[in-house]
C-alpha positions in Angstrom: 62.8 91.6 109.0 64.7 94.7 110.1 66.8 92.6 112.5 67.7 90.1 109.7 68.8 92.9 107.4 71.0 94.5 110.1 72.5 91.1 110.8 73.3 90.4 107.2 74.9 93.9 106.8 77.1 93.2 109.8 78.5 89.9 108.5 81.4 91.5 106.6 82.5 93.6 109.5 82.3 90.6 111.8 84.4 88.4 109.4 87.0 91.2 109.2 87.3 91.4 112.9 87.9 87.7 113.4 91.3 86.9 114.7 93.8 85.8 112.1 96.1 82.8 112.7 99.7 83.8 111.9 101.3 81.9 109.0 104.7 80.2 109.6 105.8 80.6 105.9 109.2 82.4 105.6 109.7 85.7 103.8 111.6 84.2 100.9 109.2 81.4 100.5 106.2 83.8 100.5 107.8 85.9 97.9 108.5 82.9 95.7 104.8 81.8 96.1 103.6 85.3 95.2 105.8 85.3 92.0 104.4 81.9 91.0 100.7 83.0 91.4 100.2 84.4 87.9 98.3 81.3 86.9 96.0 81.4 89.9 92.4 82.4 88.7 90.2 84.7 90.7 87.4 87.2 90.5 86.5 90.1 92.7 86.2 93.8 93.5 89.3 95.9 94.2 90.0 99.5 95.3 93.2 101.5 94.9 93.9 104.8 96.5 96.8 106.9 95.4 98.2 110.3 96.5 101.2 111.1 94.2 100.5 114.8 93.9 101.1 115.0 90.2 99.9 118.1 88.3 97.6 117.8 85.3 99.6 117.5 82.1 98.4 117.5 78.4 97.0 114.2 77.2 97.8 112.5 80.6 94.6 113.2 82.5 93.8 109.5 82.7 97.2 108.8 84.3 96.8 111.7 86.7 93.4 110.3 87.8 94.9 106.9 88.5 97.8 108.3 90.6 95.7 110.9 92.5 92.4 109.5 93.7 90.5 106.3 94.2 89.9 103.7 91.5 87.3 101.0 91.9 87.2 98.0 89.6 85.7 94.6 89.1 88.0 91.9 87.8 87.6 88.4 86.3 91.0 86.6 85.8 91.4 83.2 84.2 95.1 83.5 83.3 97.7 86.0 82.3 96.2 85.9 78.7 92.5 85.9 79.5 91.1 88.4 81.9 88.9 91.5 82.2 88.9 94.5 84.4 86.0 97.0 84.6 86.6 100.5 86.1 83.3 102.0 87.3 83.1 105.7 88.2 80.6 108.6 88.3 81.8 109.4 84.7 80.9 106.0 83.3 82.6 102.6 82.7 85.9 101.7 81.1 86.7 98.0 80.5 90.0 96.3 79.6 90.1 92.8 78.1 93.0 90.5 77.5 91.8 88.0 75.0 94.6 85.6 74.1 97.3 88.2 73.4 94.9 90.8 72.0 93.9 93.7 74.2 90.6 95.5 74.0 89.8 98.9 75.5 86.1 99.5 75.8 84.8 103.0 76.7 81.1 103.0 77.4 80.9 106.8 77.6 82.3 107.4 74.1 80.8 104.1 72.8 84.2 103.1 71.4 86.2 99.8 71.3 89.9 99.8 70.5 91.7 96.6 69.6 95.5 96.5 70.3 97.2 93.8 68.4 100.6 92.5 69.6 102.6 92.9 72.8 102.9 96.3 74.5 106.4 96.4 76.0 106.0 100.1 76.7 102.7 102.0 77.4 101.0 104.4 79.8 99.6 102.9 83.0 96.1 101.5 83.1 93.8 100.9 86.0 94.3 97.1 85.7 98.0 97.7 86.5 96.9 98.7 90.1 95.1 95.5 90.9 96.9 93.9 93.9 98.2 90.7 92.1 99.5 92.6 89.0 101.0 95.5 90.9 102.7 93.2 93.5 104.2 90.9 91.0 105.5 93.7 88.8 107.1 95.5 91.8 108.8 92.3 93.0 110.0 91.5 89.5 111.6 94.9 89.0 113.1 94.9 92.5 115.0 91.8 91.8 117.5 90.8 94.5 118.3 94.4 95.7 115.9 94.2 98.6 115.6 93.0 102.2 112.7 90.8 103.0 110.9 90.3 106.4 107.6 89.0 107.6 104.7 91.3 108.7 101.9 90.2 110.9 99.0 88.4 109.2 95.8 90.2 108.5 92.4 89.4 107.1 91.7 90.9 103.7 88.5 90.2 101.7 88.0 87.1 103.8 91.6 85.8 103.3 93.8 85.2 106.3 96.8 86.8 104.5 100.4 86.5 105.4 102.4 89.8 105.4 105.7 90.5 103.6 107.8 93.7 103.9 110.2 94.5 101.0 112.8 97.2 101.7 114.8 98.4 98.6 118.5 98.6 99.2 119.3 100.9 96.2 120.3 104.4 97.1 118.6 106.2 94.2 115.0 105.0 94.7 112.3 107.0 96.5 110.5 103.8 97.5 110.9 103.2 101.2 108.9 100.0 101.7 106.5 97.7 99.8 104.1 96.0 102.2 102.3 93.0 100.8 99.6 90.6 102.1 99.0 87.4 100.2 97.2 84.1 100.6 99.9 81.9 102.0 98.4 78.9 100.4 98.0 80.1 96.8 100.4 83.1 96.9 97.7 85.4 95.5 98.4 89.0 96.6 95.3 90.6 98.2 96.8 93.9 99.4 99.8 96.0 98.7 101.0 99.3 100.2 103.7 101.5 98.7 105.4 104.0 101.1 108.0 106.6 100.1 111.3 107.0 101.9 110.9 109.4 104.9 107.1 109.1 104.8 104.9 107.7 107.6 101.9 106.9 105.4 101.5 104.9 102.2 101.3 106.8 99.0 99.5 104.0 97.3 97.2 101.3 98.7 95.6 98.6 96.6 93.4 95.9 98.1 90.5 93.6 97.4 87.2 94.3 99.1 85.6 91.1 97.7 87.5 88.1 96.4 86.6 84.6 95.2 89.6 82.4 94.1 87.6 80.5 91.5 87.9 80.5 87.7 85.5 82.8 85.8 83.9 81.6 82.7 85.6 82.3 79.3 82.5 84.2 78.3 83.0 86.7 81.2 86.4 87.7 79.9 85.4 87.9 76.2 84.2 91.2 74.8 80.8 91.2 73.2 80.4 94.5 71.4 77.1 95.6 69.9 76.9 95.2 66.1 76.8 98.9 65.6 79.8 99.6 67.7 82.8 100.7 65.6 86.1 98.9 66.2 89.4 100.7 65.9 92.7 98.8 65.6 96.1 99.9 66.9 99.3 98.0 66.2 102.8 98.5 67.6 103.9 100.8 64.7 101.1 103.2 65.6 102.3 103.3 69.1 105.8 104.0 67.8 104.5 106.9 65.8 102.9 108.4 68.9 106.1 108.1 71.0 108.4 109.4 68.2 106.1 111.9 66.7 107.1 110.9 63.1 106.0 108.5 60.4 107.9 105.4 61.4 110.3 106.1 64.3 113.3 105.0 62.3 116.8 106.4 63.1 120.3 105.7 62.1 121.3 103.3 64.9 120.1 103.4 68.5 119.3 107.0 69.4 120.0 106.4 73.1 123.5 106.1 74.7 124.3 102.8 76.4 124.7 104.7 79.7 123.1 107.7 81.3 124.3 109.3 84.5 126.2 106.2 85.5 123.3 103.8 84.8 123.3 101.2 82.1 120.5 100.9 79.5 118.1 98.0 80.1 117.1 96.0 77.0 113.4 96.0 76.2 112.7 92.9 74.1 110.4 94.0 71.3 110.2 97.5 72.6 109.7 100.6 70.4 112.9 102.5 69.4 111.7 105.8 70.9 112.0 105.0 74.6 114.7 103.6 76.9 115.0 102.4 80.5 118.2 102.8 82.6 119.3 101.5 85.9 118.7 98.4 88.0 116.0 97.3 90.4 113.6 99.9 91.8 116.2 102.7 90.9 115.2 102.5 87.2 114.2 105.5 85.2 112.6 105.9 81.8 113.9 108.4 79.1 112.0 109.4 75.9 111.7 112.3 73.5 108.2 113.7 73.5 106.3 114.2 70.2 107.1 117.6 68.7 103.4 118.7 69.0 103.3 117.8 72.7 106.8 118.6 74.2 106.7 122.4 74.5 103.1 122.2 75.7 103.9 119.7 78.4 107.0 121.6 79.6 105.0 124.9 79.9 102.2 123.1 81.7 104.7 121.6 84.2 106.2 125.0 84.9 102.8 126.7 85.3 101.8 123.9 87.7 104.7 124.8 90.0 107.5 122.5 88.8 110.9 123.5 90.0 113.2 125.0 87.4 116.7 123.5 87.7 120.0 124.4 86.0 121.6 121.7 83.9 124.8 121.4 81.9 125.5 123.9 79.0 123.3 126.7 80.5 120.3 124.5 79.9 117.3 124.6 82.3 114.8 121.9 83.1 111.6 121.5 85.0 111.3 119.0 87.8 107.9 117.7 89.1 108.6 116.4 92.6 106.3 114.0 94.4 107.0 111.7 97.4 107.3 108.7 95.1 107.4 109.6 91.4 109.6 112.4 90.0 109.6 113.7 86.4 112.2 116.0 84.7 111.6 117.6 81.3 114.2 119.5 79.3 114.4 121.0 75.8 117.9 120.5 74.4 119.9 119.6 71.3 120.1 121.2 67.8 116.5 120.2 67.0 115.2 121.5 70.3 113.5 118.3 71.2 111.8 118.0 74.6 113.1 115.0 76.6 111.3 113.4 79.6 113.0 111.5 82.3 110.9 109.8 85.0 110.9 107.2 87.7 110.6 106.3 91.4 114.0 107.9 91.8 115.3 111.1 93.4 115.5 114.3 91.3 119.3 114.1 91.6 119.3 110.8 89.6 117.1 112.4 86.9 119.3 115.5 86.7 122.4 113.3 86.3 120.7 111.4 83.5 119.5 114.6 81.8 123.0 116.1 81.9 124.5 113.0 80.4 121.9 113.0 77.6 122.6 116.7 76.8 126.3 116.0 76.6 125.7 113.0 74.2 123.1 114.7 71.9 125.8 116.0 69.6 126.9 112.4 68.9 123.5 111.2 67.7 122.8 110.9 64.0 119.1 110.9 63.3 117.5 110.5 60.0 114.7 112.4 61.8 115.1 114.3 65.0 113.7 112.7 68.2 110.2 113.6 69.2 109.3 114.7 65.7 111.3 118.0 65.9 111.7 119.7 62.6 
């Protein structure tokens, strides 16, 4: 009996050690197959490990945990509209459901269920964003054509003889040095992705499957079944706009953002809230937004106390820069209404400083019915 148990436990290690036959698929063809894999169903268990080195900021503890630590989650994926991802930790379980365009966030610890109706063009990161298929396709989609592609040796991941692809960004402003991907060459499903910063010898983020079955889960498995006594809260896009803008409706006289910041053009966000903007191309993109009035000064002070670098900006203004190998964040309080602005992205601090200086210079030209970030 003992011998049988030992043999069964050794099976995964033996499978992982089996030689992998190299795939002959080309780098461009592998990328195309990966991008076409969104309709491929699967179910499994994945782990992501991140070491961004971000300090703890107010109301962003969940994001900090995702980007500094290990996240384990089970996933059932039928299609881009019907899937479920469960994060299991020592603190409890948090589930995310996509049910035909409606998102549900289920927290077992607080016994709460939130229903989000409508698309979410802009939101904070969630654990499901770190699943190998979603993370890989999102990175490749943003990167566009400003990359160099090459093949990596094949490797076995969760029982899949996966073909390797290396993506090197060619843009000068990004901090991303390489994106290494392994995917099933037959289906294109990504099974592992590693993100390495420029000048670093080790990945900052690794996400891979530990168990994987490329079969379609049942519809019941991806449908939430809350207990009758569980309260249901509903959030719609206007509610998200209020959070981002810090006011009643986020309205302003015209677009509050200039068409260009620091030499980078604004990127349209179809259906996006008016309180946020994205600038740049490819992996050199950055996000800019005014923080809610109740959060801005607190976040800026927390960043400085956590060791953020104080930098001099235009007009005798100072900002605080949180530097990490991959993700950088700049916060600055500027303008007549003393709004706190946040600039962030996988870009160098110099790119963020140019954007902040450009924003400061343009603030006098904005005409708000209400000041950004809910300033009074």
